[in-house]
C-alpha angles and dihedrals in degrees: 000000000000135000122233092200100030097169091061089061088072086074086078087082086076086085086083090071098071091038092056092044089052094049098045099038102046115143115270120204139178122237112235117188113232127180097218094049093108089064092067100028093108094050091049092052090055095047094046092054092048093048092050092052093047091049092050091049091049090050092052092049092051090048092047096052096067090042092055091043091055093048090049090055090046091056101220117212128205111228102175092238093295137105115258127207093234112177095345110138116267143187117235116197111196113195105192129190110229097174122134094259087068088072094061112119125226130216091279090053095248119126128225089250092055090052089047091052091049092048095047090047088056090052095044092050090065094056123100129224090261094060123091130212132205123195120210115190121205090222094053105039091145093061120096106237119226128222118251142159129273093258094052091045092054090050092050094050092046089057097051121120128210103238105120128111128233115330125225109214091204094056092042091053093048091052091050096050089046089056091048090053087063095049121129096221128061091222105080134171132186120206116188110199116192146121088243101222120200094254090052093064101045124147094270091053091048091052090050091051092049092053090047091051090055090052094050092047090062093054121100094223112026122189121251108247127205132181112210108195108201094174117124102250097167089108097038132263092309094055120108117055093013097042092052096043102254116195118195143178097241102180141005118194139181105221096190117094089227132357114231122195114261094011127105115261130190128234134175135191130196119213117202126207108204094181136087095241128072118251116215136186094015111175112234126187129191116203136184116209090343095309109121123225128207110310122241136202124227139179121215120195118224116283088358139092140237128209124221124190137205132195110196140151123222115206102199126067120233138068114320132183119236112197133187118194132179125202105224132128108227145136095287118035094176095071094052088091132048132177139194133192119237124192111217112200128197091221142332115254115214126185113203118196111206113212093189111025117194134190089214118090116265092354097102120092092243100041098094093046092050094051092045094053096042107029095152092052091048091050093047094241124150095231109106121240122230090227124056113201135197121189119206138161125249094268094050092046095068093060095039092056092048096047107032137049121243135170101208131022118203125198108203107189098329100167103191117004117206123247090249092053091047091051093052092046090051088053089047091052093045090054092053105271123132133231131212117193119196113195130235130200090238096043114136102238092187092062091051092046093060117090117271100224123201120240097247094044091225102096119077108267121249118257121183113241094237139045110238116232133180122316106249124204137179108276125221092252095049116126094219130048096224141019111264115249123241130203131286124245106268091202091069098095095189088077096049090100090062092071141275101262105096098188099049101048094082100020092116094050117104124196122195100167136022142155117253108241123195120197112239115246117224092243094058100071105346115106121224120286089252092075088057093049092044091069112143115266129203115274115265090224095054121042120224092244093061099046114104120220090249093058096049111100119218090248089068092056107044140021113258096201135130117277110290127203112225127232107281134195131192112241099185132009142179123255088259090059100253111138122246101180122024126181130195131189096229128259102273124085127253121253093255088062095048133079119237090262095055099039116123129207093243136024115254110268127253130250124219122193124197116200089207131061123263094244129065097261099108102013141030093227095117092048098056129086094237092062099076099049090038093054095040093051092049094051091046089051093049094047095041095057097052102096120035112219101170119067138179114247110269095032121116119251116222122183133190102219094200089061101032094055110046093189096045116136121243104292093194090085099062133337091201093061091076123067110217122190138171120219108207123215091259091057099254121128130231133183114234124225126243119240118202089356091167091068105056093186091063100027115135134191116234134199099191097211142004114217100177136040123246139067121333110200118204115201129190117199106206095177105113089211091055091222095118106088103147116101089223092062116104087231091062116074122189143186132173140223124198125223123194140177115249112257092237089081088068093061097077108189115153118223117257112271092231090054093048091049091051090051091048088053091056090064099030094251132148123226122223132182099198142032093241094058089048092052094048092049091050091050091050093048093049100037105015129236118312115221101184092108091060090047090052091054089049090050091053092047091052092050090054092047090048092053091049092050091048091053090046094054093047094056115081115231118241121227119232114267117237113233114273097019126119126242093242095060089046090055090051091052094049091047092047092049090049093050 
């Protein structure tokens, strides 16, 4: 125990005053002999003993009163027999959740972020000027937080928005402990401020927290960790968005495989009701690039969803924003609107490599494919086709891929592609193009099985998704004339427009010969997952934003792993299970799986393998009505997925300027001659970085991170003088990318209190539900528990008891009256005994 005002404890010496008074002013009496004294001797002995005890107790009370008063003024503190930090300088790391769910309003109209600001203000008000504060934002865990004072920290927290996506508690804790490791003071505290949604404390996060707890337990000085839960739990764990009837636009989709300018495209949106009451006559408005269309009215059942659809043509090519908004007052207004980016193309350019050209109609390997993709051009009609095809032989294909831009490349019976052609195709796939391979009975399977290496050797090489076996045909002794057809893969949405009956779509197709394709297993050519996770990261001494293109090594831009087969799925198979059409997603990873330094402007393209030739030699595919829409929808799907234009908040945005800007001058001359800028949703501008700037043909513009949802407008100023700055100028080209918050942030369900407590126990943390409790616990931890209030209550009690004893001693005791005696005679006896 310690005393905050130790000098005032000397006031306890005042207990000597009543002691001295008692010793010097004791009652003095004179002994008078009296013959009848023996009659009251027993009574006097009893009274004397009682009076002595009462006087002694009164003396002790009078001595204790000044002692307790002195200790009250000295403010004693219980320390639990250990040294406390007291007012020693400390570092407070505040890890604050700034995800969208923190904007959900409770029943008293206050949001979780407002409660978080109020609670942190209470904590920061207790800090001294010697203390330092570090702020870790859930949306920017990769940033290195700087130290600041309490006033600056309050201002920074007060200005935070709620734009981030789902928060991983494990990553958040790692970022906070990493910041605490760089603190200036040995006394460190981590305060995690969040509404602790269910998805935030999943099993993976719990495992990370457990590992982190084991690491902290081994440290000599571990930080004190606190969880401050600012969620509104007045209505239980499911209160919040569900309790206040939140209605959200959960998803907006483009249901067309590709959106072609001037042609109808199909869109759908799903509206989710998170509340327990139905929502009827909700006004819904679709808009394109901010221009609203005709409003609709929908009804959404409780805790369910409703889907609305739109069919609309967009005349101009480029990236356009499709938005769905609902007009409904609820707990979270930010999720009443959702947008996606849609790339509208003039036409899809397809290069068909004919392995066996022929001058006779429909006898070349590529003839049926060319007619199916461009039927209006083949028929000589004026109506434009969505797909523009060019048929070349193998020798012409190498130059065509190098000099021209195509969306899809088709091999029609190419038996043995050259190494140069394979290298160009690998580059084409790595840049986002897609490849379709039609088989041939004389195809060299060994040549196709070898890796297709890119020209720079830095990109992962292309590996076909299947291992090619023998070409199988119907024997002479076969009981059937063809191989029976199986069913298509219902999960391939590009073929949904063909119909719902899976068995009848291809019932008229006969197959008399096909190549046996075996899906590659991951252990055949795929390296261990460690090669994927060992991707080079930016140096800790130099942030990504400060690295120039010239100083970035190739290893920071691309994976240098062994060839990897992509995840493949069978689109169509025979009745015996052998695949006829197999599609893969390419070998490179998507943007969501890459860091900002390894992000590419386009996802690696997909590969489709047909087990049958492109002509009608071994199958009647080209002769059936299903062939044209089947092939067209597949090509539209392959071309439409090349360039991602919609991102989740927090993801990097990478753009290939040669594809994003159709009228962009030749950038091979000089990258520095063009001024590229990104206009953020809040109107501020930022200059993007260059990725792989040394290779102009594959250079990409990168915005390392997106911290707020909305439209990001990328502009390119082609005016050499740099004077043209207006977006309406012909010298300024622009395109957009759309960033949105994942819909899971609208489903606000707080984690169970018992689960949160168990997670906190793994890391030695304490859980608080209010700022006042947090501050009181912090004061107790630093200074101990003050007990002067209890001493004050004891002092008041002693004073009351002292007064009662004083009154008791001053009142003479009456003897019991014998039966039948009068009160006057009794008074005389008592007085006589007293005298």
